[in-house]
N, CA, C, O and the ligand as a Tripos MOL2 file, in Angstrom:
@<TRIPOS>MOLECULE
protein
  229   227    58     0     0
PROTEIN
NO_CHARGES

@<TRIPOS>ATOM
      1 N          72.0130   86.5630  -62.0670 N.3       1 MET1
      2 CA         72.6540   87.0540  -63.3000 C.3       1 MET1
      3 C          72.3150   86.1210  -64.4510 C.2       1 MET1
      4 O          72.8240   85.0020  -64.5290 O.2       1 MET1
      5 N          71.4650   86.5850  -65.3290 N.am      2 SER2
      6 CA         71.0380   85.7400  -66.4330 C.3       2 SER2
      7 C          71.7300   86.0920  -67.7430 C.2       2 SER2
      8 O          71.8360   85.2620  -68.6450 O.2       2 SER2
      9 N          72.1930   87.3180  -67.8330 N.am      3 ASP3
     10 CA         72.8560   87.7280  -69.0670 C.3       3 ASP3
     11 C          74.1970   87.0340  -69.2180 C.2       3 ASP3
     12 O          74.9910   86.9950  -68.2780 O.2       3 ASP3
     13 N          74.4410   86.5030  -70.3630 N.am      4 ASN4
     14 CA         75.6990   85.8320  -70.6510 C.3       4 ASN4
     15 C          76.1170   86.2420  -72.0530 C.2       4 ASN4
     16 O          75.8440   85.5470  -73.0310 O.2       4 ASN4
     17 N          76.7790   87.3730  -72.1280 N.am      5 VAL5
     18 CA         77.1850   87.9170  -73.4140 C.3       5 VAL5
     19 C          78.6800   87.6880  -73.5880 C.2       5 VAL5
     20 O          79.4860   88.1480  -72.7790 O.2       5 VAL5
     21 N          79.0410   86.9780  -74.6390 N.am      6 LEU6
     22 CA         80.4410   86.6120  -74.8350 C.3       6 LEU6
     23 C          81.0890   87.4700  -75.9120 C.2       6 LEU6
     24 O          80.4750   87.8110  -76.9230 O.2       6 LEU6
     25 N          82.3280   87.8000  -75.6670 N.am      7 SER7
     26 CA         83.0580   88.5710  -76.6620 C.3       7 SER7
     27 C          83.3380   87.7040  -77.8860 C.2       7 SER7
     28 O          83.3950   86.4780  -77.7920 O.2       7 SER7
     29 N          83.5110   88.3490  -79.0190 N.am      8 THR8
     30 CA         83.6970   87.6270  -80.2770 C.3       8 THR8
     31 C          85.0200   86.8650  -80.3020 C.2       8 THR8
     32 O          85.0690   85.7130  -80.7330 O.2       8 THR8
     33 N          86.0660   87.4970  -79.8480 N.am      9 ALA9
     34 CA         87.3900   86.8950  -79.9940 C.3       9 ALA9
     35 C          87.6880   85.8400  -78.9370 C.2       9 ALA9
     36 O          88.0860   84.7230  -79.2690 O.2       9 ALA9
     37 N          87.5000   86.1840  -77.6720 N.am     10 GLY10
     38 CA         87.9530   85.2990  -76.6060 C.3      10 GLY10
     39 C          86.8490   84.6170  -75.8480 C.2      10 GLY10
     40 O          87.1080   83.8770  -74.8990 O.2      10 GLY10
     41 N          85.6020   84.8600  -76.2570 N.am     11 LYS11
     42 CA         84.4370   84.2900  -75.5720 C.3      11 LYS11
     43 C          84.4390   84.6450  -74.0850 C.2      11 LYS11
     44 O          84.0830   83.8350  -73.2290 O.2      11 LYS11
     45 N          84.8490   85.8760  -73.8090 N.am     12 GLU12
     46 CA         84.8040   86.3410  -72.4330 C.3      12 GLU12
     47 C          83.4030   86.8560  -72.1460 C.2      12 GLU12
     48 O          82.7770   87.4850  -72.9990 O.2      12 GLU12
     49 N          82.9210   86.5890  -70.9560 N.am     13 ASN13
     50 CA         81.6100   87.1000  -70.5670 C.3      13 ASN13
     51 C          81.7550   88.5870  -70.2530 C.2      13 ASN13
     52 O          82.4710   88.9660  -69.3260 O.2      13 ASN13
     53 N          81.0740   89.4210  -71.0260 N.am     14 ILE14
     54 CA         81.2300   90.8610  -70.8470 C.3      14 ILE14
     55 C          79.9830   91.4930  -70.2330 C.2      14 ILE14
     56 O          79.7940   92.7080  -70.2980 O.2      14 ILE14
     57 N          79.1290   90.6490  -69.6320 N.am     15 ALA15
     58 CA         77.8840   91.1570  -69.0560 C.3      15 ALA15
     59 C          78.1350   92.2380  -68.0050 C.2      15 ALA15
     60 O          77.3580   93.1850  -67.8830 O.2      15 ALA15
     61 N          79.2120   92.0930  -67.2570 N.am     16 ASN16
     62 CA         79.5210   93.0730  -66.2160 C.3      16 ASN16
     63 C          80.7540   93.8980  -66.5590 C.2      16 ASN16
     64 O          81.3490   94.5360  -65.6900 O.2      16 ASN16
     65 N          81.1260   93.8790  -67.8160 N.am     17 ASP17
     66 CA         82.3160   94.5980  -68.2770 C.3      17 ASP17
     67 C          81.8970   95.9660  -68.8100 C.2      17 ASP17
     68 O          81.3980   96.0830  -69.9290 O.2      17 ASP17
     69 N          82.1070   96.9920  -67.9960 N.am     18 THR18
     70 CA         81.6510   98.3250  -68.3960 C.3      18 THR18
     71 C          82.4920   98.8990  -69.5290 C.2      18 THR18
     72 O          82.0830   99.8620  -70.1780 O.2      18 THR18
     73 N          83.6660   98.3150  -69.7730 N.am     19 GLY19
     74 CA         84.5250   98.8210  -70.8390 C.3      19 GLY19
     75 C          84.3580   98.0760  -72.1400 C.2      19 GLY19
     76 O          85.0650   98.3430  -73.1120 O.2      19 GLY19
     77 N          83.4200   97.1370  -72.1630 N.am     20 ALA20
     78 CA         83.2200   96.3500  -73.3710 C.3      20 ALA20
     79 C          82.4800   97.1770  -74.4280 C.2      20 ALA20
     80 O          81.7200   98.0910  -74.1060 O.2      20 ALA20
     81 N          82.7180   96.8380  -75.6750 N.am     21 VAL21
     82 CA         82.0390   97.5390  -76.7630 C.3      21 VAL21
     83 C          81.4060   96.5350  -77.7110 C.2      21 VAL21
     84 O          81.8720   95.4050  -77.8550 O.2      21 VAL21
     85 N          80.3320   96.9780  -78.3540 N.am     22 MET22
     86 CA         79.6500   96.1580  -79.3460 C.3      22 MET22
     87 C          79.3980   97.0330  -80.5650 C.2      22 MET22
     88 O          78.8760   98.1420  -80.4490 O.2      22 MET22
     89 N          79.7640   96.5360  -81.7070 N.am     23 PHE23
     90 CA         79.5810   97.3510  -82.9120 C.3      23 PHE23
     91 C          79.3850   96.4350  -84.1100 C.2      23 PHE23
     92 O          79.7860   95.2720  -84.0840 O.2      23 PHE23
     93 N          78.7730   96.9580  -85.1510 N.am     24 ALA24
     94 CA         78.5600   96.1730  -86.3660 C.3      24 ALA24
     95 C          79.8840   95.9770  -87.0790 C.2      24 ALA24
     96 O          80.7550   96.8470  -87.0460 O.2      24 ALA24
     97 N          80.0260   94.8410  -87.7160 N.am     25 CYS25
     98 CA         81.2450   94.5480  -88.4770 C.3      25 CYS25
     99 C          81.5230   95.6830  -89.4500 C.2      25 CYS25
    100 O          80.6350   96.0820  -90.2040 O.2      25 CYS25
    101 N          82.7640   96.2170  -89.4450 N.am     26 PRO26
    102 CA         83.1080   97.3290  -90.3450 C.3      26 PRO26
    103 C          83.0170   96.9640  -91.8150 C.2      26 PRO26
    104 O          82.8750   97.8460  -92.6630 O.2      26 PRO26
    105 N          83.0960   95.6930  -92.1270 N.am     27 LYS27
    106 CA         83.0880   95.2770  -93.5260 C.3      27 LYS27
    107 C          81.6920   94.9310  -94.0260 C.2      27 LYS27
    108 O          81.2030   95.5290  -94.9840 O.2      27 LYS27
    109 N          81.0480   93.9530  -93.3670 N.am     28 CYS28
    110 CA         79.7520   93.5020  -93.8800 C.3      28 CYS28
    111 C          78.5800   94.1760  -93.1820 C.2      28 CYS28
    112 O          77.5010   94.3000  -93.7620 O.2      28 CYS28
    113 N          78.7830   94.6140  -91.9380 N.am     29 GLY29
    114 CA         77.7280   95.3040  -91.2160 C.3      29 GLY29
    115 C          76.5980   94.4050  -90.7560 C.2      29 GLY29
    116 O          75.5910   94.8990  -90.2490 O.2      29 GLY29
    117 N          76.7370   93.1100  -90.9180 N.am     30 PHE30
    118 CA         75.6720   92.1850  -90.5480 C.3      30 PHE30
    119 C          75.8750   91.6120  -89.1440 C.2      30 PHE30
    120 O          74.9290   91.4690  -88.3700 O.2      30 PHE30
    121 N          77.1140   91.2960  -88.8430 N.am     31 GLU31
    122 CA         77.4040   90.6890  -87.5520 C.3      31 GLU31
    123 C          77.8110   91.7600  -86.5470 C.2      31 GLU31
    124 O          78.4410   92.7580  -86.8970 O.2      31 GLU31
    125 N          77.4390   91.5320  -85.3010 N.am     32 PHE32
    126 CA         77.8910   92.4250  -84.2530 C.3      32 PHE32
    127 C          79.1470   91.8540  -83.6100 C.2      32 PHE32
    128 O          79.1890   90.6970  -83.1910 O.2      32 PHE32
    129 N          80.1510   92.6870  -83.5460 N.am     33 ILE33
    130 CA         81.4110   92.3100  -82.9300 C.3      33 ILE33
    131 C          81.3800   92.7920  -81.4820 C.2      33 ILE33
    132 O          81.0310   93.9400  -81.2080 O.2      33 ILE33
    133 N          81.7420   91.9200  -80.5760 N.am     34 ILE34
    134 CA         81.7750   92.2730  -79.1590 C.3      34 ILE34
    135 C          83.2070   92.1500  -78.6640 C.2      34 ILE34
    136 O          83.8620   91.1220  -78.8420 O.2      34 ILE34
    137 N          83.6760   93.2210  -78.0390 N.am     35 ARG35
    138 CA         85.0380   93.1890  -77.5200 C.3      35 ARG35
    139 C          85.0290   93.5620  -76.0460 C.2      35 ARG35
    140 O          84.4130   94.5510  -75.6500 O.2      35 ARG35
    141 N          85.7050   92.7760  -75.2500 N.am     36 SER36
    142 CA         85.8070   93.0800  -73.8260 C.3      36 SER36
    143 C          86.8450   94.1790  -73.6230 C.2      36 SER36
    144 O          87.6420   94.4760  -74.5130 O.2      36 SER36
    145 N          86.8180   94.7650  -72.4490 N.am     37 SER37
    146 CA         87.7990   95.8150  -72.1530 C.3      37 SER37
    147 C          89.2150   95.2610  -72.1980 C.2      37 SER37
    148 O          90.1440   95.9400  -72.6370 O.2      37 SER37
    149 N          89.3740   94.0130  -71.7370 N.am     38 GLY38
    150 CA         90.6940   93.3860  -71.7590 C.3      38 GLY38
    151 C          91.1890   93.1430  -73.1720 C.2      38 GLY38
    152 O          92.3740   93.3120  -73.4600 O.2      38 GLY38
    153 N          90.2890   92.7500  -74.0480 N.am     39 GLU39
    154 CA         90.6730   92.5140  -75.4360 C.3      39 GLU39
    155 C          91.0360   93.8180  -76.1380 C.2      39 GLU39
    156 O          91.9370   93.8470  -76.9750 O.2      39 GLU39
    157 N          90.3500   94.8670  -75.8040 N.am     40 ARG40
    158 CA         90.6900   96.1760  -76.3760 C.3      40 ARG40
    159 C          92.0650   96.6070  -75.9020 C.2      40 ARG40
    160 O          92.8770   97.1250  -76.6700 O.2      40 ARG40
    161 N          92.3060   96.3810  -74.6210 N.am     41 LYS41
    162 CA         93.5800   96.7680  -74.0250 C.3      41 LYS41
    163 C          94.7330   95.9940  -74.6520 C.2      41 LYS41
    164 O          95.7990   96.5480  -74.9220 O.2      41 LYS41
    165 N          94.5000   94.6950  -74.8800 N.am     42 ASN42
    166 CA         95.5390   93.8310  -75.4340 C.3      42 ASN42
    167 C          95.5160   93.7930  -76.9560 C.2      42 ASN42
    168 O          96.3050   93.0760  -77.5730 O.2      42 ASN42
    169 N          94.6230   94.5550  -77.5610 N.am     43 VAL43
    170 CA         94.4700   94.6010  -79.0180 C.3      43 VAL43
    171 C          94.2900   93.1990  -79.5840 C.2      43 VAL43
    172 O          94.8860   92.8360  -80.5980 O.2      43 VAL43
    173 N          93.4590   92.4260  -78.9080 N.am     44 THR44
    174 CA         93.1540   91.0710  -79.3650 C.3      44 THR44
    175 C          92.3470   91.1340  -80.6550 C.2      44 THR44
    176 O          91.3490   91.8500  -80.7380 O.2      44 THR44
    177 N          92.7790   90.3880  -81.6520 N.am     45 GLN45
    178 CA         92.0840   90.4050  -82.9350 C.3      45 GLN45
    179 C          90.7760   89.6490  -82.8660 C.2      45 GLN45
    180 O          90.6550   88.6420  -82.1680 O.2      45 GLN45
    181 N          89.8050   90.1470  -83.5950 N.am     46 TYR46
    182 CA         88.5260   89.4560  -83.7130 C.3      46 TYR46
    183 C          88.3220   89.0760  -85.1800 C.2      46 TYR46
    184 O          88.9130   89.6830  -86.0730 O.2      46 TYR46
    185 N          87.5080   88.1010  -85.4140 N.am     47 THR47
    186 CA         87.1630   87.6980  -86.7710 C.3      47 THR47
    187 C          85.6510   87.6880  -86.9070 C.2      47 THR47
    188 O          84.9540   87.0670  -86.1040 O.2      47 THR47
    189 N          85.1520   88.3640  -87.9080 N.am     48 CYS48
    190 CA         83.7180   88.3770  -88.1540 C.3      48 CYS48
    191 C          83.2910   86.9920  -88.6070 C.2      48 CYS48
    192 O          83.8260   86.4750  -89.5880 O.2      48 CYS48
    193 N          82.3360   86.3810  -87.9140 N.am     49 PRO49
    194 CA         81.8830   85.0370  -88.2940 C.3      49 PRO49
    195 C          81.1530   85.0000  -89.6220 C.2      49 PRO49
    196 O          80.9740   83.9320  -90.2090 O.2      49 PRO49
    197 N          80.7340   86.1520  -90.0920 N.am     50 LYS50
    198 CA         79.9740   86.2240  -91.3330 C.3      50 LYS50
    199 C          80.8890   86.3470  -92.5540 C.2      50 LYS50
    200 O          80.7990   85.5510  -93.4890 O.2      50 LYS50
    201 N          81.7630   87.3450  -92.5370 N.am     51 CYS51
    202 CA         82.5740   87.6240  -93.7230 C.3      51 CYS51
    203 C          84.0530   87.3150  -93.5400 C.2      51 CYS51
    204 O          84.8150   87.3430  -94.5060 O.2      51 CYS51
    205 N          84.4640   87.0230  -92.3180 N.am     52 GLY52
    206 CA         85.8620   86.6600  -92.0890 C.3      52 GLY52
    207 C          86.7640   87.8540  -91.8890 C.2      52 GLY52
    208 O          87.9810   87.6950  -91.7900 O.2      52 GLY52
    209 N          86.2020   89.0460  -91.8260 N.am     53 PHE53
    210 CA         87.0040   90.2450  -91.5920 C.3      53 PHE53
    211 C          87.6920   90.1650  -90.2420 C.2      53 PHE53
    212 O          87.0560   89.8180  -89.2470 O.2      53 PHE53
    213 N          88.9760   90.4790  -90.1900 N.am     54 THR54
    214 CA         89.6730   90.5090  -88.9250 C.3      54 THR54
    215 C          90.0640   91.9220  -88.5850 C.2      54 THR54
    216 O          90.4960   92.6830  -89.4510 O.2      54 THR54
    217 N          89.9160   92.2690  -87.3490 N.am     55 GLY55
    218 CA         90.2650   93.5890  -86.8730 C.3      55 GLY55
    219 C          90.9670   93.4650  -85.5440 C.2      55 GLY55
    220 O          91.1550   92.3540  -85.0480 O.2      55 GLY55
    221 N          91.3620   94.5850  -84.9510 N.am     56 PRO56
    222 CA         91.0870   95.9410  -85.3630 C.3      56 PRO56
    223 C          92.0120   96.5080  -86.4160 C.2      56 PRO56
    224 O          91.9450   97.7050  -86.6940 O.2      56 PRO56
    225 N          92.8710   95.7050  -87.0140 N.am     57 ASN57
    226 CA         93.8070   96.2520  -87.9980 C.3      57 ASN57
    227 C          93.1320   96.5060  -89.3580 C.2      57 ASN57
    228 O          93.7860   96.9660  -90.2950 O.2      57 ASN57
    229 ZN         81.6430   90.9470  -91.3380 Zn       58 ZN58
@<TRIPOS>BOND
     1     1     2 1
     2     2     3 1
     3     3     4 2
     4     3     5 am
     5     5     6 1
     6     6     7 1
     7     7     8 2
     8     7     9 am
     9     9    10 1
    10    10    11 1
    11    11    12 2
    12    11    13 am
    13    13    14 1
    14    14    15 1
    15    15    16 2
    16    15    17 am
    17    17    18 1
    18    18    19 1
    19    19    20 2
    20    19    21 am
    21    21    22 1
    22    22    23 1
    23    23    24 2
    24    23    25 am
    25    25    26 1
    26    26    27 1
    27    27    28 2
    28    27    29 am
    29    29    30 1
    30    30    31 1
    31    31    32 2
    32    31    33 am
    33    33    34 1
    34    34    35 1
    35    35    36 2
    36    35    37 am
    37    37    38 1
    38    38    39 1
    39    39    40 2
    40    39    41 am
    41    41    42 1
    42    42    43 1
    43    43    44 2
    44    43    45 am
    45    45    46 1
    46    46    47 1
    47    47    48 2
    48    47    49 am
    49    49    50 1
    50    50    51 1
    51    51    52 2
    52    51    53 am
    53    53    54 1
    54    54    55 1
    55    55    56 2
    56    55    57 am
    57    57    58 1
    58    58    59 1
    59    59    60 2
    60    59    61 am
    61    61    62 1
    62    62    63 1
    63    63    64 2
    64    63    65 am
    65    65    66 1
    66    66    67 1
    67    67    68 2
    68    67    69 am
    69    69    70 1
    70    70    71 1
    71    71    72 2
    72    71    73 am
    73    73    74 1
    74    74    75 1
    75    75    76 2
    76    75    77 am
    77    77    78 1
    78    78    79 1
    79    79    80 2
    80    79    81 am
    81    81    82 1
    82    82    83 1
    83    83    84 2
    84    83    85 am
    85    85    86 1
    86    86    87 1
    87    87    88 2
    88    87    89 am
    89    89    90 1
    90    90    91 1
    91    91    92 2
    92    91    93 am
    93    93    94 1
    94    94    95 1
    95    95    96 2
    96    95    97 am
    97    97    98 1
    98    98    99 1
    99    99   100 2
   100    99   101 am
   101   101   102 1
   102   102   103 1
   103   103   104 2
   104   103   105 am
   105   105   106 1
   106   106   107 1
   107   107   108 2
   108   107   109 am
   109   109   110 1
   110   110   111 1
   111   111   112 2
   112   111   113 am
   113   113   114 1
   114   114   115 1
   115   115   116 2
   116   115   117 am
   117   117   118 1
   118   118   119 1
   119   119   120 2
   120   119   121 am
   121   121   122 1
   122   122   123 1
   123   123   124 2
   124   123   125 am
   125   125   126 1
   126   126   127 1
   127   127   128 2
   128   127   129 am
   129   129   130 1
   130   130   131 1
   131   131   132 2
   132   131   133 am
   133   133   134 1
   134   134   135 1
   135   135   136 2
   136   135   137 am
   137   137   138 1
   138   138   139 1
   139   139   140 2
   140   139   141 am
   141   141   142 1
   142   142   143 1
   143   143   144 2
   144   143   145 am
   145   145   146 1
   146   146   147 1
   147   147   148 2
   148   147   149 am
   149   149   150 1
   150   150   151 1
   151   151   152 2
   152   151   153 am
   153   153   154 1
   154   154   155 1
   155   155   156 2
   156   155   157 am
   157   157   158 1
   158   158   159 1
   159   159   160 2
   160   159   161 am
   161   161   162 1
   162   162   163 1
   163   163   164 2
   164   163   165 am
   165   165   166 1
   166   166   167 1
   167   167   168 2
   168   167   169 am
   169   169   170 1
   170   170   171 1
   171   171   172 2
   172   171   173 am
   173   173   174 1
   174   174   175 1
   175   175   176 2
   176   175   177 am
   177   177   178 1
   178   178   179 1
   179   179   180 2
   180   179   181 am
   181   181   182 1
   182   182   183 1
   183   183   184 2
   184   183   185 am
   185   185   186 1
   186   186   187 1
   187   187   188 2
   188   187   189 am
   189   189   190 1
   190   190   191 1
   191   191   192 2
   192   191   193 am
   193   193   194 1
   194   194   195 1
   195   195   196 2
   196   195   197 am
   197   197   198 1
   198   198   199 1
   199   199   200 2
   200   199   201 am
   201   201   202 1
   202   202   203 1
   203   203   204 2
   204   203   205 am
   205   205   206 1
   206   206   207 1
   207   207   208 2
   208   207   209 am
   209   209   210 1
   210   210   211 1
   211   211   212 2
   212   211   213 am
   213   213   214 1
   214   214   215 1
   215   215   216 2
   216   215   217 am
   217   217   218 1
   218   218   219 1
   219   219   220 2
   220   219   221 am
   221   221   222 1
   222   222   223 1
   223   223   224 2
   224   223   225 am
   225   225   226 1
   226   226   227 1
   227   227   228 2
@<TRIPOS>SUBSTRUCTURE
     1 MET1         2 RESIDUE 1 A MET
     2 SER2         6 RESIDUE 1 A SER
     3 ASP3        10 RESIDUE 1 A ASP
     4 ASN4        14 RESIDUE 1 A ASN
     5 VAL5        18 RESIDUE 1 A VAL
     6 LEU6        22 RESIDUE 1 A LEU
     7 SER7        26 RESIDUE 1 A SER
     8 THR8        30 RESIDUE 1 A THR
     9 ALA9        34 RESIDUE 1 A ALA
    10 GLY10       38 RESIDUE 1 A GLY
    11 LYS11       42 RESIDUE 1 A LYS
    12 GLU12       46 RESIDUE 1 A GLU
    13 ASN13       50 RESIDUE 1 A ASN
    14 ILE14       54 RESIDUE 1 A ILE
    15 ALA15       58 RESIDUE 1 A ALA
    16 ASN16       62 RESIDUE 1 A ASN
    17 ASP17       66 RESIDUE 1 A ASP
    18 THR18       70 RESIDUE 1 A THR
    19 GLY19       74 RESIDUE 1 A GLY
    20 ALA20       78 RESIDUE 1 A ALA
    21 VAL21       82 RESIDUE 1 A VAL
    22 MET22       86 RESIDUE 1 A MET
    23 PHE23       90 RESIDUE 1 A PHE
    24 ALA24       94 RESIDUE 1 A ALA
    25 CYS25       98 RESIDUE 1 A CYS
    26 PRO26      102 RESIDUE 1 A PRO
    27 LYS27      106 RESIDUE 1 A LYS
    28 CYS28      110 RESIDUE 1 A CYS
    29 GLY29      114 RESIDUE 1 A GLY
    30 PHE30      118 RESIDUE 1 A PHE
    31 GLU31      122 RESIDUE 1 A GLU
    32 PHE32      126 RESIDUE 1 A PHE
    33 ILE33      130 RESIDUE 1 A ILE
    34 ILE34      134 RESIDUE 1 A ILE
    35 ARG35      138 RESIDUE 1 A ARG
    36 SER36      142 RESIDUE 1 A SER
    37 SER37      146 RESIDUE 1 A SER
    38 GLY38      150 RESIDUE 1 A GLY
    39 GLU39      154 RESIDUE 1 A GLU
    40 ARG40      158 RESIDUE 1 A ARG
    41 LYS41      162 RESIDUE 1 A LYS
    42 ASN42      166 RESIDUE 1 A ASN
    43 VAL43      170 RESIDUE 1 A VAL
    44 THR44      174 RESIDUE 1 A THR
    45 GLN45      178 RESIDUE 1 A GLN
    46 TYR46      182 RESIDUE 1 A TYR
    47 THR47      186 RESIDUE 1 A THR
    48 CYS48      190 RESIDUE 1 A CYS
    49 PRO49      194 RESIDUE 1 A PRO
    50 LYS50      198 RESIDUE 1 A LYS
    51 CYS51      202 RESIDUE 1 A CYS
    52 GLY52      206 RESIDUE 1 A GLY
    53 PHE53      210 RESIDUE 1 A PHE
    54 THR54      214 RESIDUE 1 A THR
    55 GLY55      218 RESIDUE 1 A GLY
    56 PRO56      222 RESIDUE 1 A PRO
    57 ASN57      226 RESIDUE 1 A ASN
    58 ZN58       229 GROUP 0 **** ****
């Protein structure tokens, strides 16, 4: 297993997380936000490292 993809908020390895999602920042569109299935479930907030946008609120 060489892939090591970490979620934006909790730095969880989502390489084997089938419920994880990756999407462009809703505000700046430059950074990709990665959320694990657990973070989605717990509504864990993420912060865009580029523009500081916090979601999912
Ligand atoms: Zn952003």
